[in-house]
N, C-alpha and C positions, 0 to 999 in steps of 0.2 A: 400685753396689748390685747384688747377685746377684739373678737372676730369682726364686729361691725367696723372697728377702726382699721383692721388689717385688710379688709376686703373691699373697701371703697365707700364713697367715690375717692379716687386718688389719682395722682400723676405718677407715671413710671416711665423713665426714659423719654421716648417721644410721644407716649400715649397718655390720654386721659381716659380713665376707666370708671364706670358706674354701673349700678344695677339697671336692667332694662325697664322701660316704661311703656305705657300704651301707645305713645306717639312714635315708638320705634317700629311700628307695624309696617309702614311704607318701606323703610330701609330693609327690613328683613324680607319682605315680599320681593323687592328688587333683586336681592341676592339669590333667593330661591328660584326665581323665574328667569334669571339671566341664562342665555343659551350656553355660555361657557360653564356655568354651574351645572346645568342639566347634562352637559357632555361628560363631566367628571363625577357627578353625584346625582343621578336621576332620582327624582322625587316629585310628589304632588306640587303643582304650581298655583293652586287656588289661594285666594286671600284667606279663606277659611282655614286651610292647612297652615298657613303662616301664623294666623291668629292663635291656633291651637298650640303651636310650638312656642310662641312668645308667652302665652299664658302659663305653659308648663315651666318655663324659666322663672317667671314671676312667682309661681307657687313654690318653687325650689328655694328661692331667696327668702320667702316668708317662713318656710319651715326650718331652713338650715342657717340662714344669715350669710350665705355666700352662694355663688353659682356662676353662670355665664355673665361676663361683663359686656356692656355696650362700649365699643372702642371708637375713639376719635383722636385726631392729632391734638396735642396740647396747643391751646390758643384757638382751636377751631370748634369749641363747644357750640352746639346749635346748628352746625353745618352737617353735611351728609356724613353718616357714620362709615367707618372703614369696615366694620363687621362686628362679630360677637365671638367671645372665646372665654373659656374658664373651665371650672370643674362642676360635674353633675354626678349624683348618685344614679346608677342605672343597673337594671338586671342584666347580667352577662352570664349566659349559660346557666341560668337558674340561681345565680348568686348576686346579691347587691354589691356593686363595686364602684369605686370612685373613678370616674372617667374624664379624660381631657376632651373638650369639645372645641372645634374651631370652625367658624363660619365667616369667611371674608369675601367681600365683593371682588370679582375678578380683577377690577382695576387696582386693587391693593395687593395682588399676588406678586411675589418675587421681590418685595421691598423689605422683608424682614419683620413685618408687623406680627405675623403669626408666630414666628420664633420668639419674639420679644414677649408676647403675652403668654405663650406656652411656658417659657422659662419661669416667668413670675408665678404662674399657676402651680407649677411643679415645686418651686421653692416653698410656697405657702402650704401646699399639700403635706409636705414632709416636716416643715418647721413649725407651722401653726396647728395643723390637724393631726400631725404624727401618724399619717396614713402608712400602712405597711407596703402599699403599692399603688400605682396609678395605671389604668388601662386606657387604650384608645382603639376604637373601631373605625376602620376606614374602608371605603369601597375600593376594589382593585383598580378601578379606572381613575381614582382620585390621586394622580401623581403629585400635585402640589402639596397636598396634606401628607402624603407618605414621605416626601422629602423633608418636610418640616419635622415630622416625628423622628426621622433618622438624625437630623441635626440636633434635636433635643436629647439624643442619646437613648431613645426608646428602642427596644429590641422586638423584632418580630417573634411572637410567641406561637402563632398558629392561625387558624381560620375558623370562622363561626358562621353558620347558615342562619343569619338573623333577618334576612329580607326574603319573603316568599317569592319563589320562581326567579330568583336572581342568584348570581354567583356568590359564594360565601364572602363575607367581609374579612379583611385581614385584622388580626388582633395583635396590638403592640402593648408592651409593658415596660415599666421601669420601677425600681425600688431604691430606697435610700442607699443601700450597700452598692448597688450598681452605679448610682450617680457619684458616690464617693470614689469608687474605682476609676471612673471616667475622669473626674476632676484631677486625681493624682496622676493619671497617665498624661493628661494635657499639660500639667505643670512640669512633668519630667521632659516632655517633648519640647516645651518652650525653653526650658533650661538648656537642653542640648543644642537647640537652634541658636540661642544666645551665645553659648560657649563656642560654637562653630564660627560665629561671625566676629568674635572678639579679636582684637589685634594680637593678643598673646597667642591665641590658637593659630592664627595665620602665620605668625613668626615661627612658632614651633614647627609647623608643617613645612615651612620653607627651609628651616635649618636642617631638618631631617633629610 
């Protein structure tokens, strides 16, 4: 499958994903300037800053053929976006690394959308791009994103002073081997749970 076909536009689960366009500026600015966003992820709130970020995403798509998706619910195309998320190449500690990015409007927090798009991005990072690892940088105050990264099985690797005069960001990482190990552990746990709930298991425990 060509990257252009693998990366969008496409429907995945509940979400409709596509490359960002110029008209997404208002949605991005609403996310960045929302008080809850500022509380967890302090950042410039000007339209110019939002435009600069949006254009950087568009340039990434032009260069690589993939990047941060604009996310909406399936069937709601043209309505307000839920947010943005996907993969971006970024300099991390002096080295270009593939990073997972998540930007959701606070109204979309806690509904599983970030986990859904994050899981898809990680699958394609390893299955389509054959990346050796994926990193994620998150501000210490950004608890929603930290919880999402943990649900995705990403491990805390350390901290990185990437924002001047601010506390270091937390650095998360995952690899194909780690994801395979997690998948195996989850399958084993599910099998044990199913075995424990089976009638045969209950009868055996009662007979003993």
